[in-house]
N, C-alpha and C positions, 0 to 999 in steps of 0.2 A: 578531168583529164588525167590520164596515167602519166606519172613522172618516172624518170630513171632513178632508181633507188640510190645510185652512186652520187647523184647530184643533191641529195637531201642532206641538210646540215646535221651535225651530231647533236643528239638530245640526251637528257638524263636516262631515257629508256635504253639507249645503247649501252650504257654502263650496267644497267640492271639485267639485260638479257644478251650478253655477249655470245651465248651458246645457241641463240635463236637466229633464224634467217628472216631478213626483211623480205617477206613474200610478195607484198604488193605495196605500192606507194601511189597516192592520188592527190592531186590538187583539187580541193573542194570548190564547188561553184558558189563561193561566198567571199565577200570582201567587205571590210568595215573598218571602224576605228579601233584603237587600242582597247577601249573599254567595252567592246562588243563580244569579247571572247566568251563571257558567260552566256550570251544569247546562243552562240554556236554550240556550246556544250549542252545547253538545255535541249536544243534540237537533236543533236546526235544521241544523247542519252535517252531521249524519248522515242527514237526511231527503232522499229522492229522490222526485220525482214518479212515476217509473216503478215505485217500490216502494209506492205508495199502496195502502191496503186497499180503496179505491174502485175498482170495476171500470171505471166511466166515466172516472175520471181516468187510470187506467193505460192505457186504450184511447186516450184523447186524446194522451197522451205518446208512446205507441208509434206512432200515426199521424203525429204531428208529427216524430218522429225519422226515420221512414221517408221522409217527403216531404223533410225537410231533407237527408238523405243523398243521395237521388236528385237533388235540384236544387242540391246543394252549398251550401245556406243556412248550414250549420254550419261551413264552413271559417272558421277563426279569423283575422280580418284584423288582430289586434293585433300590434304590434311595440313596440319601446322608445318610440316616439313617440305611440302611441295608447293605451297602458294608462293608466288613471287614477292609477297609482302615481306617475307623474311630477308629478301635481298635489298630492300629499300634503305637508303642512307637515313640517318636519324632525322634530318631536316624534313625529308619527305614523309616520314612516319608521323611527325607532329602535326602536320596540316591535314584537315579533313579531305578525303578523296572525292568529295561531292562534285557533280551529281552522281547518284547511283543509276546505272542503266535500267531502263524499263524491262529489257530482256532479262529473264531469269538465268540465262546461260552465262552472262557476264557479271563480274563484280568490279566496281571501281577499285583501282590500285593506288593511284596517287594523283595529286593536282599541284601544279605550280602556277605562276602568273601567265605562262604561255604554253603549257602543255598539260595533258590529261591522259591517263591510261586506264584501261579496263582489261581484266584478264578473263580467259575462258579455259577450262580444263575438262577434257572428257577422254574417252578411251582411244580416240584417234589422234588428238593433238593437245598440246598446251599452247595457248596463243595470247597475244596482246593486240588490242586495238588502241592505237596511239593517235591522238588528235593534237595538232599544234597550231598556234596562231603566229604566223610568220610575217615579219615586217617587209613591206615593199619599198622601193626607192622613193615613192611619192608620199611617204608617211601614212599610208594605209596598211592594212593587214589582210592576209588571205589565209584560209584554212588549208591544212594538209592532213592527210590520214595515212598512217603506216600500219600494216598488218604484219606482225612478227609471229613466226610459227616455229615450234619445235615438235615435229611429228613423233608419235609414240611408236617406234620400231618400224619394221618393213611395211606393216599394214598402214600405218599413219602416212608414210611416204607415198604409198600407192594411192591412198585416199586423196591426198593433196594433188597428186598428178591427175587423177580422174576428174576431180571437180574444177580444175583450173579453167577449162574452156567455158564452163557455166558461170564461174565467178567473173571472168573477164568480159564475156559477151552478154550476160543477162543480169546477174546480181549487181555488180558494181555500177554499170550504166543506169539501172533502175534506181539504185541508191543515190547516185549523183543527181538525177532528176528530182527525186524526193527531197533531198537536202536543199537543192537550189530553190525549189518551189516553197519549201517551209521558210527558207531565209528571206525570200522576197515578199512573202505574205505574212511575216511575223508581226508586223505593225501596220496600222492603217496609214 
């Protein structure tokens, strides 16, 4: 379920990327105990859009990767000065950022007891996928995902605007179904 970004609590990521926009915020279809955050991260890190059970989502990812390869959008412009790791506070640098995402486009950035972030950088955007384990009033927890983006120039802004309907109508709903299914079937 999409959530209003203004209702999302403040996280460490907000301090790291104040110049990024919280593009999308979702409540994930998962709920569990405090100690199940590792399970959620294993599922999220192991998920790839190109492996979605949704034919439409897989087709969109394949098309995007083909165009990106052809136009060299996915050449990684990161170096030691552009990775967000240089912005991490010392405590976040000391702890392993595991798990590493299965998708080669993303790199784990940091991990705390209740949040994890992975970054992506290409010629269209620099972005962060942020996953949080949020306490509920009934002593349970639910997952939330935020997508923070800093477009690279006018082309990056146009690209984000052009893909918005596909993200909201196809990609994210398919991802939510995939995560929900993985969560409910993770154990017998």
